[in-house]
N, C-alpha and C positions, 0 to 999 in steps of 0.2 A: 504493500500500500504506500502511496506517495505521502511524504511528510507534509502536513498542512501547516500553513501560517508561518513557515520558515522561509525567508527570502533567499533565493538562489540566483547567482549570476553564473552563466555558463560561458566558457571560452573554448570554442572548437576550432579545428583546423588541422592541416597536415603538419608533419615534422618540419622544424626549422622556421616556423613563423613567429616564434617568441611567446607562444601561448602559456608555457609553463612559467616563465619569468613574470609575465604580465599578471597571471593569476595570483602568484605569490605576493607581488607588489600591491595588488588591489586588496587581497585578504589582509595584509599587514596594515594597509592604510585604513581599512574599515574595522580592523580588529575582529574579523570573521574567521571561521574555520576554512581550511583549504583542502582540496582533494586532487591529487594527480592521478586521474583514473587510469592512464596508460601504465602507471607504475604497478597497478594491481596485476595486469596481464604479464608484465615483465617479471614480477616477483613469482607469479605462478609458473612461468616458463623456467625461471632460474631454479625454483624449488623442485620442479619435475626432473630437470637434468641432474641436479645434485642427488636426488633420490632414485635415479636410474629408472624413471617412469617414461615409458614410450609416449611420445607426443601424439600418437594415434590412438592411445588407450583412453577413450573418452570417459568411461566410468571411473577410472583411477584419477583422472584429472579433475573431474567434478568433486570427488571425495576430497582431494587435496585442496581444491578451491574453497570448500566449505570449512576446512580446518586450519587455514592459514592464520598464523598469529602475526599480524602485520600492523605497524603504526608509523605515522609520519611525524617528523619534527623539522623545525626550521632552525638553521644555524645562525650565527651572528651576522652573516652576510645575506640572510633571507633565502639561502639555497635550501632546497628540500633534502632531507635525509630520510632514507627508507630503512626500516628495521624489520627483520624477520627473525622471530624467536629471540628478540632483543639484540640481534647482531646487525651492525650497520652493513648493508649490502648495496649502498648507493653506487659504488664504482662498478662492480660486476654486472649489475642489471642494465647499465648504460652501454655495455659492449654491443657492437653491431650484431653479433650472433644471437645474443639474447633478445635484441629488438626484433630480429627476423622470426625467431621462435615465438615471441609474444604475438606478432602479427598473424602467424599461422594459427595458433590456438584461439585467437580472438575471433576467427571466422567460424568457429564451431558453436552452433546455436545453444547447445547444452551448457557450454562454458559461460557464455554471455548471460544466460538465465541464472546460473549459479551465482554470478557476481553482481547481478542487477540490484537486488535488494541490499546487498552489502554496501554498494556504492550509495544508495539512497539513505542508508543509516548515518552517513557522514553529515547529513543536513540537520544541524543542531543550532540552537540559539547562540549568538544573535543572527547568524546567517552563514551561508556557504558560498565560496567561490571555487568552481571546479573546471578543470580543463580536460579535453579529450577529443574524441572524434564523433561521438553520438550523445553528448551530454544534453544538448538542447533539443534533439530530435526524439530520443528514446528514454534516457534516464531521468531527465528533469524537463519534461515538455511544458510544464507550467512555470518555468523560471521567469523571474521579473525582468531579466535582461539577458539576451542571448547575443553573444559576439562571435563572429566567424572571421578569423584571421587568415590571410593568405599572403603569398609573396612569390616572386619569380623563382623558377626552379634553380637557377644559377645562384641567386641570393640565399636560398634555403640550404643548398649544398655547401656553400661557403661557410655559413653559420654553423652547420652541423660539424663540418670538418674542424673549425676552430674550437668548438665546444669539446670535441673528443680529444684534440691536442692538449687543451688546457686541463683536461681530466687525466692526462698522462696515458691516453689510449692512442697507440700508433696505428695509423691507417692512411692510405693514399686518397687524395681528392677524387680521382677517377672512380675509386672503389665506393666512396661515399655517394657519388652521383648515381652509380649503378644500383646500389642498395636502396637509395631514396626512391628511385624510379620504380623499382620492383614493389616496394612497400606501398607507394601511392596507388599502383594498379590493383594490388591485392585488397587494400583497405576500401577503395572506391567501388570495387566490383563484387564484394562479398554479398551474399543474399540477405544476411541478417545484419541490421544496423550498420549499413555502409557509411563511409565518410561522406557527409554532405551537410550543407548548411540548412538550418531550420528555416521555414518559410518566413518567419518573423525575425530572423537574425539580422543584426547590423554588420555589414561587411566592412572590414578595415584592411587595406593593402599596406603591409608593413615594409614593402620594398623601399629601401633608401631612408627609412625612418629609424630614429633612435628609440630605444626602449622608453625613454622619458616622454617622447612625443606620442607614442602609442598609449602609454599610461595616461597622459593628459586627456587624450580623446575619450578614453573609457570613463575617466572620472567625470568629464563633462556630461556624458550620457547618463551617468548615475544621478547627477544633480538635476539634469533636465527632467528626469522621470520621477524625481522626488523619492528615490529608493531609500535614501537616508536623510536625516535632518541635517541642516547646516550646509 
């Protein structure tokens, strides 16, 4: 059941558009809760591999999804930290292999169903800011504000490459471009909850924009809609 009377702001879009950073900045600004929905699928993929569970074993994956002991924290720089069984796994789940595995299992209807209510449980007072690919279309269709971020493929690949390098993950730019293209195709073409903008979403092209510029646009929308006082 959808959580009622809890305001939710969704930020959807493909990889490399800045949705994760923007979501955390907005949540910190509003002092709301935050959910990195994509991390749930990455954690599930990571846990499955570490437990030697076949990614085609749907029943085993569903059981694992329901039993995951996961929580999020923000560090002093407002970067999300993800903990599984109280162990920080932020770095390994950001590896490209884990991302591809996450995208693969995210296309499985049973997996999405198992994680659906779990995602909705993050909606707690005073509000929630969440990023993903189907937050505004499937998980929180009644969100008070839906944002869809996009950017040129070249810009997104460059950002992702820089992000991985800064995280100490060594990968070539051509490889990032190839993997980003594959994931876009898989996420957009899956039958269940494909990557797409909600019909009432506000589009923001982040190509050539700084994080602060995007942040300012979203804050303006929040005030225009009187989502928060002040």
